[in-house]
TIFI-348725 format. One record per residue: residue number from 1; residue in three letters; x, y, z of N, C-alpha, C in turn. Coordinates in steps of 0.05 Angstrom, whole numbers, plus 5000, padded with zeros to 4 digits. Last residue first. Layout:
N
+-----+---------+------+------+------+-------+-------+-------+------+------+------+
| num | residuo | n.xx | n.yy | n.zz | ca.xx | ca.yy | ca.zz | c.xx | c.yy | c.zz |
+-----+---------+------+------+------+-------+-------+-------+------+------+------+
| NUM |     ALA |    X |    Y |    Z |     X |     Y |     Z |    X |    Y |    Z |
...
+-----+---------+------+------+------+-------+-------+-------+------+------+------+
This chain:
187
+-----+---------+------+------+------+-------+-------+-------+------+------+------+
| num | residuo | n.xx | n.yy | n.zz | ca.xx | ca.yy | ca.zz | c.xx | c.yy | c.zz |
+-----+---------+------+------+------+-------+-------+-------+------+------+------+
| 187 |     ARG | 5039 | 5631 | 5378 |  5039 |  5660 |  5383 | 5044 | 5676 | 5358 |
| 186 |     TYR | 5043 | 5577 | 5376 |  5019 |  5589 |  5364 | 5017 | 5619 | 5370 |
| 185 |     ALA | 5087 | 5559 | 5402 |  5085 |  5551 |  5374 | 5062 | 5566 | 5360 |
| 184 |     PRO | 5080 | 5573 | 5456 |  5097 |  5589 |  5439 | 5094 | 5583 | 5409 |
| 183 |     HIS | 5014 | 5573 | 5482 |  5036 |  5556 |  5472 | 5053 | 5572 | 5452 |
| 182 |     ALA | 4972 | 5606 | 5490 |  4993 |  5606 |  5511 | 5018 | 5590 | 5502 |
| 181 |     LYS | 4936 | 5594 | 5450 |  4951 |  5619 |  5448 | 4974 | 5620 | 5468 |
| 180 |     ILE | 4916 | 5546 | 5471 |  4931 |  5546 |  5446 | 4948 | 5571 | 5444 |
| 179 |     ALA | 4889 | 5566 | 5515 |  4910 |  5546 |  5519 | 4928 | 5545 | 5495 |
| 178 |     ASP | 4851 | 5598 | 5489 |  4870 |  5610 |  5507 | 4894 | 5592 | 5512 |
| 177 |     ARG | 4822 | 5558 | 5462 |  4836 |  5578 |  5447 | 4857 | 5592 | 5464 |
| 176 |     LEU | 4800 | 5532 | 5507 |  4818 |  5518 |  5489 | 4835 | 5538 | 5472 |
| 175 |     ALA | 4768 | 5572 | 5528 |  4790 |  5561 |  5544 | 4810 | 5546 | 5527 |
| 174 |     ASP | 4731 | 5582 | 5485 |  4750 |  5603 |  5494 | 4773 | 5591 | 5510 |
| 173 |     CYS | 4692 | 5551 | 5462 |  4720 |  5542 |  5458 | 4740 | 5562 | 5469 |
| 172 |     ASP | 4644 | 5575 | 5465 |  4647 |  5549 |  5479 | 4676 | 5540 | 5480 |
| 171 |     THR | 4651 | 5616 | 5429 |  4654 |  5622 |  5457 | 4655 | 5597 | 5475 |
| 170 |     TRP | 4638 | 5592 | 5381 |  4666 |  5598 |  5386 | 4671 | 5604 | 5416 |
| 169 |     LYS | 4592 | 5538 | 5394 |  4598 |  5566 |  5388 | 4627 | 5571 | 5393 |
| 168 |     LEU | 4578 | 5473 | 5366 |  4590 |  5491 |  5386 | 4591 | 5520 | 5375 |
| 167 |     ASN | 4536 | 5423 | 5356 |  4543 |  5449 |  5344 | 4552 | 5468 | 5365 |
| 166 |     VAL | 4543 | 5354 | 5346 |  4542 |  5375 |  5365 | 4551 | 5401 | 5352 |
| 165 |     GLY | 4541 | 5307 | 5313 |  4533 |  5333 |  5302 | 4530 | 5356 | 5322 |
| 164 |     LEU | 4523 | 5256 | 5359 |  4534 |  5264 |  5333 | 4524 | 5292 | 5325 |
| 163 |     LYS | 4539 | 5243 | 5424 |  4520 |  5257 |  5407 | 4534 | 5265 | 5381 |
| 162 |     THR | 4583 | 5220 | 5447 |  4559 |  5205 |  5447 | 4537 | 5217 | 5430 |
| 161 |     LEU | 4625 | 5255 | 5445 |  4630 |  5228 |  5437 | 4605 | 5210 | 5436 |
| 160 |     MET | 4606 | 5303 | 5465 |  4612 |  5301 |  5436 | 4618 | 5273 | 5426 |
| 159 |     GLN | 4584 | 5327 | 5511 |  4578 |  5298 |  5504 | 4583 | 5293 | 5475 |
| 158 |     HIS | 4600 | 5375 | 5528 |  4580 |  5375 |  5507 | 4573 | 5347 | 5497 |
| 157 |     ALA | 4638 | 5362 | 5566 |  4616 |  5379 |  5574 | 4593 | 5379 | 5553 |
| 156 |     ASP | 4675 | 5330 | 5536 |  4659 |  5318 |  5558 | 4634 | 5335 | 5564 |
| 155 |     ILE | 4696 | 5368 | 5501 |  4684 |  5343 |  5491 | 4666 | 5331 | 5512 |
| 154 |     ILE | 4716 | 5406 | 5537 |  4695 |  5414 |  5518 | 4680 | 5389 | 5508 |
| 153 |     LYS | 4756 | 5375 | 5562 |  4734 |  5386 |  5578 | 4710 | 5395 | 5560 |
| 152 |     PHE | 4790 | 5363 | 5519 |  4776 |  5341 |  5532 | 4752 | 5352 | 5548 |
| 151 |     ALA | 4811 | 5415 | 5511 |  4796 |  5402 |  5490 | 4779 | 5379 | 5502 |
| 150 |     ALA | 4838 | 5424 | 5559 |  4817 |  5442 |  5551 | 4799 | 5429 | 5530 |
| 149 |     SER | 4876 | 5382 | 5555 |  4857 |  5383 |  5577 | 4833 | 5401 | 5571 |
| 148 |     TYR | 4905 | 5398 | 5510 |  4888 |  5374 |  5509 | 4868 | 5373 | 5531 |
| 147 |     ILE | 4929 | 5445 | 5531 |  4913 |  5446 |  5506 | 4894 | 5422 | 5505 |
| 146 |     ALA | 4957 | 5425 | 5575 |  4936 |  5445 |  5579 | 4917 | 5447 | 5554 |
| 145 |     LYS | 4995 | 5393 | 5550 |  4974 |  5380 |  5566 | 4951 | 5399 | 5571 |
| 144 |     GLU | 5027 | 5433 | 5528 |  5013 |  5414 |  5510 | 4990 | 5401 | 5525 |
| 143 |     LEU | 5045 | 5457 | 5575 |  5030 |  5473 |  5556 | 5014 | 5455 | 5536 |
| 142 |     PRO | 5073 | 5416 | 5603 |  5049 |  5428 |  5614 | 5032 | 5444 | 5594 |
| 141 |     GLY | 5093 | 5367 | 5552 |  5097 |  5386 |  5574 | 5071 | 5398 | 5583 |
| 140 |     GLY | 5072 | 5299 | 5541 |  5082 |  5325 |  5533 | 5086 | 5343 | 5558 |
| 139 |     SER | 5025 | 5251 | 5519 |  5046 |  5259 |  5537 | 5055 | 5287 | 5527 |
| 138 |     ILE | 4961 | 5217 | 5520 |  4981 |  5236 |  5509 | 5002 | 5241 | 5529 |
| 137 |     SER | 4928 | 5155 | 5505 |  4936 |  5176 |  5523 | 4958 | 5193 | 5510 |
| 136 |     THR | 4873 | 5129 | 5471 |  4902 |  5135 |  5470 | 4908 | 5158 | 5488 |
| 135 |     THR | 4822 | 5108 | 5455 |  4833 |  5104 |  5482 | 4864 | 5107 | 5482 |
| 134 |     SER | 4800 | 5125 | 5409 |  4819 |  5103 |  5406 | 4833 | 5097 | 5433 |
| 133 |     LYS | 4769 | 5167 | 5429 |  4755 |  5144 |  5416 | 4774 | 5120 | 5412 |
| 132 |     LYS | 4809 | 5202 | 5446 |  4791 |  5190 |  5465 | 4777 | 5165 | 5454 |
| 131 |     LEU | 4834 | 5214 | 5397 |  4850 |  5202 |  5419 | 4831 | 5188 | 5438 |
| 130 |     TYR | 4792 | 5239 | 5370 |  4805 |  5215 |  5358 | 4819 | 5200 | 5381 |
| 129 |     MET | 4783 | 5283 | 5403 |  4762 |  5263 |  5400 | 4773 | 5237 | 5389 |
| 128 |     ALA | 4832 | 5309 | 5394 |  4825 |  5299 |  5421 | 4803 | 5278 | 5420 |
| 127 |     ASP | 4826 | 5322 | 5339 |  4849 |  5306 |  5349 | 4842 | 5293 | 5376 |
| 126 |     ALA | 4782 | 5357 | 5342 |  4781 |  5332 |  5326 | 4802 | 5312 | 5335 |
| 125 |     LEU | 4803 | 5397 | 5375 |  4779 |  5383 |  5383 | 4777 | 5356 | 5368 |
| 124 |     TYR | 4847 | 5413 | 5343 |  4852 |  5400 |  5369 | 4827 | 5386 | 5380 |
| 123 |     ALA | 4820 | 5435 | 5299 |  4838 |  5412 |  5295 | 4843 | 5398 | 5322 |
| 122 |     ILE | 4791 | 5478 | 5322 |  4777 |  5456 |  5309 | 4794 | 5431 | 5306 |
| 121 |     VAL | 4835 | 5508 | 5341 |  4814 |  5499 |  5360 | 4799 | 5475 | 5347 |
| 120 |     GLU | 4863 | 5520 | 5294 |  4875 |  5502 |  5313 | 4854 | 5491 | 5333 |
| 119 |     ASP | 4826 | 5556 | 5273 |  4833 |  5532 |  5257 | 4845 | 5511 | 5276 |
| 118 |     ASN | 4830 | 5595 | 5312 |  4805 |  5580 |  5309 | 4809 | 5555 | 5293 |
| 117 |     HIS | 4883 | 5613 | 5300 |  4876 |  5602 |  5327 | 4851 | 5586 | 5326 |
| 116 |     MET | 4877 | 5632 | 5248 |  4896 |  5610 |  5253 | 4889 | 5597 | 5280 |
| 115 |     SER | 4808 | 5648 | 5233 |  4835 |  5654 |  5242 | 4852 | 5629 | 5247 |
| 114 |     ILE | 4771 | 5632 | 5173 |  4775 |  5633 |  5202 | 4804 | 5639 | 5209 |
| 113 |     LYS | 4731 | 5664 | 5122 |  4756 |  5650 |  5130 | 4759 | 5653 | 5161 |
| 112 |     PRO | 4659 | 5659 | 5127 |  4684 |  5673 |  5121 | 4708 | 5656 | 5131 |
| 111 |     GLN | 4671 | 5599 | 5097 |  4666 |  5627 |  5091 | 4650 | 5638 | 5114 |
| 110 |     PRO | 4723 | 5549 | 5093 |  4699 |  5561 |  5106 | 4696 | 5590 | 5097 |
| 109 |     PRO | 4745 | 5511 | 5037 |  4749 |  5534 |  5055 | 4723 | 5544 | 5067 |
| 108 |     ASN | 4761 | 5452 | 5027 |  4734 |  5464 |  5028 | 4735 | 5488 | 5047 |
| 107 |     VAL | 4817 | 5450 | 5025 |  4802 |  5435 |  5006 | 4773 | 5446 | 5004 |
| 106 |     ASP | 4833 | 5481 | 5069 |  4842 |  5488 |  5042 | 4825 | 5475 | 5021 |
| 105 |     MET | 4809 | 5456 | 5111 |  4804 |  5485 |  5109 | 4814 | 5496 | 5082 |
| 104 |     LEU | 4831 | 5406 | 5107 |  4803 |  5409 |  5100 | 4797 | 5439 | 5096 |
| 103 |     ALA | 4882 | 5413 | 5129 |  4879 |  5410 |  5100 | 4851 | 5414 | 5090 |
| 102 |     HIS | 4867 | 5414 | 5182 |  4878 |  5438 |  5170 | 4876 | 5437 | 5140 |
| 101 |     VAL | 4851 | 5362 | 5185 |  4831 |  5382 |  5190 | 4841 | 5409 | 5179 |
| 100 |     SER | 4899 | 5337 | 5178 |  4880 |  5335 |  5157 | 4857 | 5354 | 5160 |
|  99 |     GLU | 4923 | 5344 | 5227 |  4934 |  5358 |  5205 | 4915 | 5358 | 5181 |
|  98 |     HIS | 4890 | 5308 | 5257 |  4892 |  5336 |  5264 | 4901 | 5353 | 5240 |
|  97 |     PHE | 4901 | 5259 | 5231 |  4874 |  5270 |  5231 | 4874 | 5300 | 5237 |
|  96 |     ILE | 4956 | 5254 | 5244 |  4948 |  5256 |  5216 | 4920 | 5268 | 5214 |
|  95 |     ALA | 4950 | 5249 | 5299 |  4965 |  5272 |  5288 | 4958 | 5276 | 5259 |
|  94 |     ALA | 4922 | 5201 | 5301 |  4909 |  5225 |  5312 | 4923 | 5250 | 5301 |
|  93 |     LYS | 4962 | 5168 | 5281 |  4937 |  5171 |  5266 | 4922 | 5196 | 5275 |
|  92 |     GLY | 4999 | 5170 | 5323 |  5006 |  5180 |  5297 | 4981 | 5185 | 5280 |
|  91 |     LEU | 4969 | 5146 | 5363 |  4978 |  5173 |  5367 | 4985 | 5186 | 5340 |
|  90 |     SER | 4962 | 5095 | 5341 |  4938 |  5112 |  5346 | 4947 | 5141 | 5350 |
|  89 |     THR | 5007 | 5077 | 5287 |  5001 |  5080 |  5316 | 4976 | 5098 | 5319 |
|  88 |     LYS | 5017 | 5076 | 5233 |  5013 |  5050 |  5247 | 5005 | 5053 | 5276 |
|  87 |     VAL | 5032 | 5122 | 5210 |  5006 |  5112 |  5202 | 4999 | 5086 | 5217 |
|  86 |     VAL | 5085 | 5128 | 5227 |  5064 |  5146 |  5238 | 5036 | 5134 | 5233 |
|  85 |     ASP | 5122 | 5099 | 5198 |  5108 |  5085 |  5220 | 5086 | 5102 | 5233 |
|  84 |     ALA | 5148 | 5132 | 5164 |  5127 |  5116 |  5153 | 5111 | 5102 | 5174 |
|  83 |     SER | 5156 | 5195 | 5200 |  5166 |  5169 |  5190 | 5142 | 5154 | 5178 |
|  82 |     GLY | 5133 | 5245 | 5201 |  5160 |  5242 |  5213 | 5172 | 5215 | 5205 |
|  81 |     LEU | 5101 | 5269 | 5143 |  5101 |  5250 |  5165 | 5130 | 5247 | 5175 |
|  80 |     THR | 5067 | 5323 | 5116 |  5093 |  5312 |  5121 | 5091 | 5293 | 5146 |
|  79 |     MET | 5027 | 5343 | 5064 |  5027 |  5330 |  5090 | 5054 | 5317 | 5094 |
|  78 |     LYS | 5016 | 5403 | 5029 |  5033 |  5380 |  5033 | 5031 | 5369 | 5061 |
|  77 |     GLY | 4967 | 5430 | 4982 |  4985 |  5431 |  5005 | 5002 | 5406 | 5007 |
|  76 |     ILE | 4947 | 5434 | 4931 |  4933 |  5447 |  4953 | 4951 | 5451 | 4977 |
|  75 |     LEU | 4991 | 5447 | 4876 |  4982 |  5431 |  4897 | 4966 | 5447 | 4917 |
|  74 |     LYS | 5003 | 5451 | 4810 |  4992 |  5467 |  4831 | 4980 | 5448 | 4852 |
|  73 |     LYS | 5064 | 5434 | 4780 |  5037 |  5424 |  4788 | 5028 | 5441 | 4812 |
|  72 |     GLU | 5095 | 5479 | 4735 |  5095 |  5466 |  4762 | 5067 | 5458 | 4769 |
|  71 |     GLY | 5090 | 5510 | 4690 |  5093 |  5481 |  4687 | 5094 | 5466 | 4713 |
|  70 |     ALA | 5116 | 5567 | 4720 |  5104 |  5556 |  4696 | 5110 | 5526 | 4694 |
|  69 |     ALA | 5111 | 5565 | 4792 |  5126 |  5570 |  4767 | 5111 | 5557 | 4744 |
|  68 |     TRP | 5065 | 5595 | 4837 |  5075 |  5571 |  4823 | 5090 | 5580 | 4798 |
|  67 |     ARG | 5058 | 5619 | 4902 |  5061 |  5626 |  4873 | 5075 | 5602 | 4860 |
|  66 |     ARG | 5009 | 5602 | 4952 |  5036 |  5599 |  4940 | 5036 | 5607 | 4910 |
|  65 |     SER | 4963 | 5599 | 4979 |  4972 |  5626 |  4971 | 4999 | 5625 | 4957 |
|  64 |     VAL | 4959 | 5543 | 4987 |  4937 |  5558 |  4975 | 4946 | 5586 | 4964 |
|  63 |     PHE | 4989 | 5506 | 5012 |  5001 |  5519 |  4988 | 4981 | 5537 | 4974 |
|  62 |     SER | 5002 | 5490 | 5079 |  4983 |  5500 |  5059 | 4998 | 5513 | 5036 |
|  61 |     SER | 5027 | 5434 | 5109 |  5035 |  5460 |  5098 | 5015 | 5467 | 5076 |
|  60 |     TYR | 5024 | 5395 | 5167 |  5011 |  5403 |  5142 | 5020 | 5431 | 5134 |
|  59 |     ALA | 5054 | 5340 | 5200 |  5052 |  5369 |  5196 | 5039 | 5374 | 5169 |
|  58 |     ALA | 5063 | 5289 | 5250 |  5055 |  5298 |  5224 | 5053 | 5328 | 5223 |
|  57 |     GLY | 5085 | 5284 | 5299 |  5085 |  5261 |  5282 | 5078 | 5268 | 5253 |
|  56 |     LEU | 5124 | 5330 | 5335 |  5102 |  5326 |  5317 | 5106 | 5300 | 5301 |
|  55 |     GLN | 5169 | 5341 | 5366 |  5144 |  5335 |  5380 | 5121 | 5328 | 5361 |
|  54 |     PRO | 5215 | 5353 | 5336 |  5216 |  5332 |  5357 | 5189 | 5324 | 5369 |
|  53 |     GLY | 5199 | 5357 | 5265 |  5207 |  5368 |  5290 | 5205 | 5346 | 5312 |
|  52 |     THR | 5191 | 5329 | 5220 |  5168 |  5345 |  5229 | 5175 | 5358 | 5256 |
|  51 |     SER | 5230 | 5309 | 5165 |  5229 |  5318 |  5193 | 5205 | 5335 | 5198 |
|  50 |     ALA | 5192 | 5266 | 5121 |  5214 |  5284 |  5127 | 5212 | 5293 | 5156 |
|  49 |     ILE | 5155 | 5237 | 5072 |  5168 |  5231 |  5098 | 5192 | 5250 | 5100 |
|  48 |     GLU | 5095 | 5265 | 5043 |  5124 |  5258 |  5043 | 5132 | 5251 | 5072 |
|  47 |     VAL | 5043 | 5277 | 4999 |  5051 |  5265 |  5024 | 5080 | 5257 | 5022 |
|  46 |     SER | 5004 | 5331 | 4970 |  5026 |  5312 |  4970 | 5032 | 5301 | 4998 |
|  45 |     ILE | 4942 | 5339 | 4946 |  4958 |  5343 |  4971 | 4979 | 5322 | 4970 |
|  44 |     ASP | 4932 | 5318 | 4898 |  4929 |  5347 |  4900 | 4940 | 5357 | 4927 |
|  43 |     GLN | 4933 | 5264 | 4891 |  4959 |  5278 |  4893 | 4956 | 5308 | 4890 |
|  42 |     ASN | 4888 | 5236 | 4898 |  4891 |  5249 |  4872 | 4917 | 5264 | 4870 |
|  41 |     GLU | 4894 | 5222 | 4952 |  4896 |  5201 |  4932 | 4900 | 5213 | 4904 |
|  40 |     ILE | 4886 | 5274 | 4974 |  4911 |  5260 |  4978 | 4915 | 5238 | 4957 |
|  39 |     ALA | 4834 | 5283 | 4958 |  4855 |  5302 |  4950 | 4882 | 5290 | 4953 |
|  38 |     LYS | 4808 | 5241 | 4986 |  4809 |  5241 |  4956 | 4830 | 5260 | 4946 |
|  37 |     ALA | 4816 | 5259 | 5039 |  4826 |  5233 |  5030 | 4829 | 5231 | 5000 |
|  36 |     VAL | 4786 | 5306 | 5036 |  4815 |  5308 |  5041 | 4828 | 5281 | 5032 |
|  35 |     SER | 4735 | 5285 | 5030 |  4746 |  5303 |  5009 | 4776 | 5307 | 5012 |
|  34 |     GLU | 4729 | 5257 | 5077 |  4732 |  5241 |  5052 | 4743 | 5259 | 5030 |
|  33 |     MET | 4716 | 5295 | 5113 |  4744 |  5285 |  5113 | 4750 | 5268 | 5089 |
|  32 |     ARG | 4662 | 5299 | 5102 |  4680 |  5322 |  5095 | 4709 | 5313 | 5095 |
|  31 |     GLU | 4645 | 5249 | 5121 |  4640 |  5257 |  5094 | 4658 | 5280 | 5085 |
|  30 |     LYS | 4659 | 5250 | 5176 |  4671 |  5230 |  5157 | 4668 | 5239 | 5128 |
|  29 |     ASN | 4667 | 5318 | 5198 |  4654 |  5292 |  5198 | 4667 | 5274 | 5177 |
|  28 |     ILE | 4661 | 5381 | 5219 |  4682 |  5360 |  5217 | 4667 | 5333 | 5219 |
|  27 |     ALA | 4636 | 5443 | 5196 |  4632 |  5415 |  5203 | 4657 | 5398 | 5199 |
|  26 |     ILE | 4622 | 5504 | 5218 |  4644 |  5490 |  5205 | 4643 | 5461 | 5214 |
|  25 |     GLY | 4582 | 5526 | 5251 |  4575 |  5516 |  5224 | 4597 | 5503 | 5208 |
|  24 |     GLU | 4608 | 5536 | 5300 |  4596 |  5558 |  5284 | 4592 | 5550 | 5255 |
|  23 |     VAL | 4633 | 5475 | 5293 |  4638 |  5499 |  5308 | 4629 | 5522 | 5290 |
|  22 |     LYS | 4607 | 5409 | 5296 |  4610 |  5434 |  5282 | 4618 | 5455 | 5302 |
|  21 |     PHE | 4622 | 5338 | 5289 |  4614 |  5362 |  5304 | 4617 | 5386 | 5286 |
|  20 |     ASN | 4641 | 5276 | 5295 |  4621 |  5291 |  5279 | 4612 | 5314 | 5296 |
|  19 |     ILE | 4668 | 5217 | 5297 |  4677 |  5245 |  5301 | 4660 | 5262 | 5283 |
|  18 |     ARG | 4656 | 5167 | 5282 |  4644 |  5176 |  5307 | 4652 | 5205 | 5314 |
|  17 |     GLY | 4686 | 5156 | 5237 |  4657 |  5157 |  5234 | 4642 | 5168 | 5259 |
|  16 |     VAL | 4738 | 5151 | 5257 |  4730 |  5175 |  5243 | 4700 | 5178 | 5240 |
|  15 |     PRO | 4766 | 5112 | 5287 |  4740 |  5122 |  5297 | 4729 | 5146 | 5282 |
|  14 |     GLN | 4756 | 5074 | 5228 |  4747 |  5081 |  5255 | 4771 | 5093 | 5271 |
|  13 |     ASP | 4778 | 5103 | 5165 |  4775 |  5081 |  5184 | 4765 | 5092 | 5211 |
|  12 |     ARG | 4788 | 5148 | 5135 |  4764 |  5131 |  5128 | 4758 | 5110 | 5149 |
|  11 |     LEU | 4834 | 5171 | 5147 |  4811 |  5189 |  5146 | 4785 | 5174 | 5140 |
|  10 |     VAL | 4870 | 5130 | 5140 |  4866 |  5141 |  5168 | 4841 | 5157 | 5169 |
|   9 |     ASN | 4870 | 5126 | 5085 |  4855 |  5106 |  5101 | 4851 | 5115 | 5129 |
|   8 |     ALA | 4906 | 5166 | 5071 |  4877 |  5169 |  5064 | 4860 | 5150 | 5080 |
|   7 |     VAL | 4953 | 5142 | 5088 |  4944 |  5166 |  5101 | 4914 | 5170 | 5095 |
|   6 |     SER | 4955 | 5097 | 5053 |  4955 |  5093 |  5082 | 4945 | 5118 | 5097 |
|   5 |     SER | 4957 | 5123 | 5004 |  4934 |  5106 |  5010 | 4932 | 5101 | 5040 |
|   4 |     GLU | 5008 | 5148 | 5008 |  4983 |  5164 |  5004 | 4959 | 5148 | 5012 |
|   3 |     LEU | 5041 | 5103 | 5011 |  5040 |  5122 |  5034 | 5014 | 5139 | 5032 |
|   2 |     SER | 5011 | 5044 | 4983 |  5026 |  5069 |  4982 | 5023 | 5086 | 5007 |
|   1 |     MET | 5017 | 4976 | 5000 |  5000 |  5000 |  5000 | 5018 | 5025 | 5000 |
+-----+---------+------+------+------+-------+-------+-------+------+------+------+
C-alpha cells in the first residue's frame, strides 16, 4: 500500500465515523474528511516523509497562497510525516487526523475565513476526539497538556463522543483557544 493510501485510510477508518461536530457551522465529519482523503489520493495534497520536529508526528503546509512556476503542478498543500510508522500508531493517526483538519480548510474553505487560532481549535477538538475514541493517552509538557485538557473538557461537557453533530459556538471554545495561544508555537 502506498503512503498516500495509508494516510487516506486514516481518514476513512474508525474512529473517524464517530467524530462529527460543528463549530459555528464548520463541520468535521467523515463525509467532509473524505474530500481530504480524495485530494491525497489524487495527489492534490502531496505526502512525504521528512522531519516534522521533535514533537510532531505529522505536519501540514498549505500551498493555497503559493506562487507557482510555469509548468509546476499546483498543489493544495503537503502532509509531512515524521516516519512511515506514523500511520501505524493511534497517536500518529490522531496527528494525521489533526493535520487533515487543517487540509480540509484548504480543500473546502469556510466562509468567512477563520483565524489560525480558530483553525487550531477545530483541529485540536478533532484530534482529542480521535484520541479519546481510540483510548490513546498523550504525553508532553504542561503547555501541551493544557491544550488537550481544555479540548477534553469541551468534549465531555457537550457529550461530543455520544452525540453526533454537536454544534458549538466559538465562545464554547474560549478556554481551548487561550491554551493554544499560551503555547509558543501558536503565538
